[in-house]
N, C-alpha and C positions, 0 to 999 in steps of 0.2 A: 653503528647506525642507531638513530634515535627511535625509529619505528619498531624496533625489536621488543617483543614482550619478554616477560621473565622466563618463559619456557623456551625462548630462542626462536620462536616462529614469528612470522611477520605477515600482516595482511597485504602489504605492498613492498615493493623493492624498487629503489631508484639509485642509479649510478651517481646521482648528484650527492647522495648521502655518503659516498665512499671516498676516503682519502687515498686509498691504494687499491689497485686491481692486480691480482696475482694470477699466474698461469699454472694450472695443474697439468703437467706434461704426461699424464698417463691415459689420455684420451677419455677422461670421465664424461666430459660434456660434448665433445665433438672429435672427429677425426681430422687430422691435418698432417702436413709434411713436417716432421720434427726438425729436419735440417733447416728448412726455410723459415720455420717459426723461430728457431733459435737464432738464426741470422737476423731476422727482423727485430727480435728483442735486443740483441747486441747492438745493432746499428742505431736503433732508437735511443737506447740508453747512452751510447757513446756520443751521439749527436747532442743530446741534452747536456752531458758533462762538458763537452767542448764549448757549446754556445752559452750555457748558463752558469757554469762553474769554473770556467777558465782553464780546463784541461788542455794539454797539448793536442794539436790537430792530428798528430801521428796516430792517435787512438782511432781515427776514422779509417786508417789504411791497414786493415788486418790482412796479413799475408796468408796464403793457403796453408803454410806450415803452422802458423800460429792458430789459425782457425781449427785445423785438424787437432791440435793439441787440446784446445778447450772444448771441443764439441762432445766427445763421448769417451768414457773410460778414465775420467780424471778423478783422482783421489788425493786427499791430503794425508801425507805420512807425518803424523804428529811427532813420532819418536825421532825421526831424522830431520824434520823441518823442511820437507820438500813437497812440491806439487808433482804428482807422478801420473804419467799416462800409461795405462795398462792395456795389454792385449786381452782378448777374450779369455785366455787361459791364465791370466795373472802375471804374465811376463812384463817386466818394466821395459817399455819402449823408449820413453824419454822421461826426464825429470828436470825440474828447475828449482833453484833456490832464489826466491824473488824473481827477478827478470833474467837471471843468468842461467843458461842451459848447462846442465852437467855433461861432461864428456862421457864417452862410453867407458873409459877407465874409471871415472868416479862412480858411475852407476855400478860397475862390477865390484868396486871396493865396498860399496854400501849394501848391495843386494846379492852379491856372490856371482860366480861365473854363469849360472843359469838365469841371473837377473830376476829372481823370484821375490815378490813382495809377500812377506810371511803371513800377512793377515788376509790374503785373497780368499783362501778356502772358507774362512768363517764369514767373510762378507758375502761371498758368492752363495753359500748355503742359506744365508738370511734372505737374500733376494729370491732364491728358488722356493723357499718355504712360503714367502709372501705371495708369490705368483700362483701357488696352488690354492690359496684361500678363496 
C-alpha cells in the first residue's frame, strides 16, 4: 500500500490499494462458520480458475469425500511425498500421491499397521503451545 508510513502505520486504509485480500482463519477479526467460509473460498477460487484460466469444469464439482479430505487435518508429508488426512490422534485416515488415492495396504506399508504419522506429536505439541500463548 502506498499510504503506509515507514513505521507501518497508516492514516487511511482502502481496499482499492490492495492487490490481494487474505483470510486469517483464527477468528482474529470476526467469528464465522469455518466450514462454510472454507467452502466459499474454494468455490470462488475454483470458479475463477475455470472461467478465467481455462481449468476443467470438474473442479466445480467437489464430491463430499474430496471436500472432507481437504477441509481439516490435512498435512504434507514431505518425506514420503503424500498429502495425508489425519485423525485428531494422528492416525492416517487417507493419503494421496498427486490425485491418486493410496490404498489401505499402501498406507500401512508407509505408516505401519497403526497408520501413525511419525511427526504428529511434534506438530500437535507446537499447536498446543501456541494456543496457550
